[in-house]
N, C-alpha and C positions, 0 to 999 in steps of 0.2 A: 708409097710404092709397096706393093705386096712382095713378101718374102716367100720363095718357093722352097720346098724341102730339097736338100742336097740329094744327089743320086745315091740311092742306097743299093749296095750290091745284092743281087737276087738272093743270095744265100742268107741275107739278113732281114728279108721281108717276112713278116709273120703269117705264113700259111698254117693250116691246122696242126701239122706235125711239129713246127717249130713253137707255136703257142703252147701246145701240150707239154713239150719239154721244158719251156720256160716257167709255166705256172706250177709244174711239178717241182721244179728245183726251188722256185721261190717260196713254196710251202714251207721250206725249212727255215725261212727268215721269220720266226714266230714273234719276235718282239714288235715288229710293225703292226701284226694283227692284234696283239694284245693291247697296244696303245689305242687302236681304233675301237676295240671293245670296250675299254675304259671310257673313252669319249662318249659313246652311245649310252653307256650306263648313266652317265651324268646328264645327258641332253635328251635321251629318248631317240627314237629313230629319226627325227628331223631336227636339225640344229637351227635355232632361232637367234641370230646375233643381236636382236633387240633386247635380249635378256642378259643381264650381267653374268649370271652363272654360266651361261653358255659361252660368252666371250672368255671368261676365265678358263673354261675347259678347253676351248680352241687354243689358247695360249699354251697351255700344258701339253696338249697333243702336238702342236707344232714343234715345241722343243723336244718331245720324244722322237720326232721325226728328223732331228738334227738341225733345227733352225737357229738355235742359240740366241733367243731373244731374252734380254735381262728382264727379270721380274722387278716390279717397283718395290722399293724398300719402304719401311713404315714412314708415313708422312709424305711420300712422293706421289705425284700425280700419276694415275694409271693411264699412261699414254695409249698403249694398245687398246684397252677397253673403250676409252673415249673415242678414239679415231675409228675403230671398227664400228662402233655404233653409228658414227656420222656417215661412214662409207655405206653401211647397210641402209640408212634412211634415204641416201641418194640413189643407190643402185639396185636395190632388191627387186624393183619392178623390171629390171633389164635382164635378170637371169631366166633361163628356160624354166618351164614347169617342172615340178618334182618328178613327174612320171616320164619326162623326156630322156631318151637314151642317146648315146653317142651317134649311133647309125641314123637317128632321126633329126639330129640338129640341122637347121636351115642355115643358108648363108646369111640371112638377116640376123638370126640369133648369134651366130659366130661374130659377125661384125660388132654387135653390141657387147659381146663378151670380151672382145679386144679392148673396148673402152673401160669396161669394168676392171679388167686386169691392169691396165695402165694406171688407173686411179688408185688401185689397191697396192700395187707395187710401190708407188711413190709415197704411200702413206707413212708418217712417222709412227714408229712402233715401240720405241724404248725410251724411258725417262733419262734425265741427265742433261748436261750442258751441250753434249754433242749427240742428240737423238739419232739413232739409226732408223732408216726407212726399212719397211717390211721386206722389199726386194723381190726379185723375180721368182725364186724358187718357193719361198713361203707363200707368195700371192697364189701361185697355181695350186699349192696344196690346200690352201684355205678354200679356194673355189671348188676343188674336188671334194672337200668335206661337205660343202653346202649342196652340191649336186653330184654325188658319187656315180650316178648311173650315166651321166652325160659328159663329165669334164675330166680329162686326163691331166695329171700333174706332170711336172718335169723337174729335173735338177740341171745344174749348169752343164754337165757332161752330155746329157740327152739334147738339151736345147742347142748347144754348140755343134754336136755331131749331125743333128738332123736339119738345123735351120741357120747355123752360123751367127745367131744373135739371140737376144732375150727381150726383144722389143714387143710392142703390141702386135705388130705385123707378124712376127715370129710366132707369137702365141696363136693368132688366128690360123696361121699355116699349120701349127701343130694339131689344132683341133680338126682342120680339114683333112689332114693326113690320117689322123685317128679314125675319122668318119669313113674314109676311103678303105682303111684296113678292116673296119668293123663290117662294113657292107660286103666287102669281098669274102670275109670269113663266113658270114651268115649265108650268103649265096652258095659258097663252096659246100657248106654242110647241110643246107636246107633246114636248119634248125632255128628256133628263136633264141634270144639271149639267155633266158632261164634254162632252157634245155641244153644249150651249149655249155653253160657253166657245169651242169650235171655230167655232161659227156666228158669234160675236162677234169672231173674229180673235185671241182671247187663250187659246189652248189651255193647259190646266193651271192657269189662274187660278181660284181658287175663287169662286163666286158671292157669298159673304160679302164678299170683297174687291172684287168689281166693283160691288157695291152701295155699299161705301164710297167707291169712286172717284167714283161718281155723287153721293153725299152731299157729298164734298169740293168738287166743281165747282159743285153747286147752292147750297151753304150757306157754305162757307168761301172759296173763290176768288171768289165773287160779292159778297162784302162789301167 
């Protein structure tokens, strides 16, 4: 059964003015951007989880974004690296192309992404006798890192406020909601995504990430 977004008060829907205010305020959160820049310095513009160095860089980046995944100690099995490699081998063909944007996601792609998310979220991610699973927040962040132009991340506050759940159905609903927002903003402005980012003073920033900036301020920082 599909989960539909909760009714969002009109004052919290991201029209151009609200998005401009949000991305301007979020520009002050510089640690997130610095950690992203460090990730890309290690991996290059495209992250390839088939490469051990890229998987390690992803783990460092996830922890910089507050995921708190324990690193393996000397002699321990690197659970995150091994499981991420296995997930990538199973699922990389199910991700949209690198040039796909949020506004252009199809329903069929979103359906597959729900499966990718469910598999990734349930993946063991830490060593020890009681390994921790990657979980819903880290899974969406990792997916965003792999396809930053198309996939919005979330955290618990955003998922619960908008969808009341963190299931695969809720993740699909989140992408559909983001797609609706993106299409509305592009129609409102008459701009393409790159031009819109310039208009908002954040050149090069994907619309998917600017909408996440908005969600963070509206639903996480506000709690």
